[in-house]
Residue, then its C-alpha position, 0 to 999 in steps of 0.5 A: m852474345k850469340d854472334f861472337t860466338k859465331k865470329i870467334i868461330g868463323a875467326l880461328f879458323i885463320l891461323f897466322m905466321i908472324n915476324s917479330t922482333q924481341a925485347q931484352n925481357e920478352p918472355d921465351i915462348i918458342g916451340n910448339w904449344i897444345l892448347d889444353s884448355a881456355s876459359l871465356y869470360v864476358n864482362v856484363p854490364a851493370e845496366e844489364l844485370d836488372l840490379d839496384e839497391e831496392e833489388i839488393e835490400w830485397i835479395e838480404f832480407m830473403i837471405s837473411s829470412g832462410n826464404y833464398s840461399a846463395e845457390d837460388f842467387l846463382d840460379d838467376f843472376g848466373f855468378p856468385l852472391p856478393i858478400s861485402q859491401e864492396e863486392w855489391d859496390e863494385i859490380l853496380t859501378n863495373g858490372v861482373n864477368m861470367e865465365i861462358s861454358d865449354a871455351q875451348g869449343e867456342i873458339d876451336i883452337a887446338g894448339f899454337t906454333i912459334t918460333e923466332s920470327l913466327f908465330g901462328i895458331l893452329v885450327e885442326e882443319e884448316g893449317v897456318m895462314p900469316i898475319s904480321y905482329s909485334w911486341s907492344t911491351d915486354s909481354t904483349i904481341s899486337l897483331e899489325t894487320p888483324s882480320e876483319e873478322f877476327p876479334l883478336t889484336e893482342f895476346t899478353i904472355l902471363s907466363a912461360t916455362n920449359e913445359n906450359l905457357v898462359m896467354s890472354s886476350s880481349t875485345s869488345i864487341v857491340e851487339d844488340e843488347g850494347e858493348f860487351n867485353y871478352n876476355i880468353m885465357f889459353y893453357c897449353s903444354y909443350a910438345e915436341e910436334f904436333t901429331f893428330g889422331c884420337t887421344d880418347p883411350s875408351a875409343l876404338n882406334y885410340n892412338t897413343s902417340a896422338n897429342i891433337d885429336d882430329g875427330s877421328c875417334e871411332y866407338p862401339y855402338p852403344c845401344t841392344s839391338n832393340q834400339l837405335l841411337l839418338t843424337l843431338e847437337d848444338d852449333a854454338y856448343d851451348g846446349w838447346e836452351g830450353s827446347e825438347l824433342i819428344i819422341n812417343g812420350t820420352s822428352y830429350t834435351l841437351e843440357d850443355g855443349d855441343k852433343e849428347t846420345f840417347c838410346i831409343e826404344l825401336a817402335d812400329c811409328w814415332i810420334f814427334s814432338t817440340i817444346e820450344g825454346d831459345y836459339m832452335d835454329e842452333a839445334s839438330w838430331t839424328i836417329s842412326d842404327e849400328n851401321d851409322e845409317i840414318i832413320a830419321e833426322g831433323g831441327l826444331p821445332y819438329n812435329m810429325n806423325d800425330v797430325n790430330e794430337d790423339g797419341e797415335c800415328d797418323d801415317l800408317k796402320i800397320e797388320e803383322l799379317s803375311p803377304e799371301n803372295n800378293s806383289l810388293i809394291k815398295v819398302i819404305d821407313i817411317l819417314g816414308r822413304e823409299h828403300k832398296e835395301h834391308h840393313k841390319g836393325m833397320v825397321l823397314f815396312y813392306i807395302y803390298e799389292n792387297g793394301k797391307v803393310i808388314k813391319k819388318i826389322n833385320a836383325e841378321 
C-alpha cells in the first residue's frame, strides 16, 4: 500500500481543467471549493485479514471469558469487532474497508475550481493543468484523458449545495501483496475566491483573509535558551512505524502524521542510536537553534559518537580550560563541521594548538 501513497501524492500535483456537457439533472457544482477534509479508505481482501472460522471462534471464546476485548481486536486487526454473524460473513466474503489516517496530507489537494466548461483540482504549488472529461451519469464525472500517473478516473458528486460539496472517487492498484481498492471522500466548502496565506491563528503571521494555507506560517521558537529544537518528519505522512531515534538515552519517535517536534537539552556531545522499524527511508530529523540554523541532521538508521557502545562520546574529550594564549586552530560543531562564525544559541568547540578543546555557547 506504500506505492499507492506515492502515486497519489505525485499524481495530484496535476491540476486539471476540463470541458463539460451537463444533463438536465446534473448537480450545480459551479464555483470555487476549498477542501476542508478528506477520508481515504482501502479495501483489504478477506484472504489478507488472516481470519477464518477457527480464528473467529477463538476470538469469541476469549472475549466471553474476559481475556480479550473489542479494543484488543481493534489494535490487532485495525477495524472494529463485528457484533453479529452477518457482519462476520460479510467480512469473510468481501473483506473490510480500513481508513488511512491523515488522508488530506496523503493526497495534497487544496481545493477545486469549477466553471460551466472547466473543472480543476488545486494543488498549492503547482497551479491548474487540463484533463478533458464528460458526465457519464447525472452525478458522475469521467476523465476522458487521464494521466498514467493519476490513478483516479471518475468523481461522483454525492451532494452539492450553495455552501458545501461532497465528492468521492475510487481506484484499484495492483501491489506486491495483491490488488487493493481505494476509496476517497472529499468534503469541500464554497469560497468566493482562493486566497493563499497562513491560516493558523497561533502563527506569528496569521492571515485572517487567507482560506488556503500556503505553508508560510511562522511560529515562535518553542524551546528555552538551554535547549535546541528536534524535528521528526516522515515523507509518507504515517509516522515512523516502530522506529525510534535515541539521543543520550532518551527515545524520540513520530507516532503518526508527517511531523512532530521536541525540545532537547544542550549537551557537550550527543550519542545517537536507532531502534529500527519499518520504512526507515521515509524518516528524517533535524536539530536546529532559534535562528533555524541546522546543528545536526540525518535519517534512519543513525548511530554516531559511541562506537564502543560504552555510553560515552568517542569523538571529543572536552576540557573547560582557558587557551592560555595558544593559537586557535579551528572551530567545529558536534559533528565536526567547521564554522567561521559563532551564532546565538550554537554549541561550538574551539580547538587550540596545544590540543585543548573548549566548549562555548553563544548566549548573546
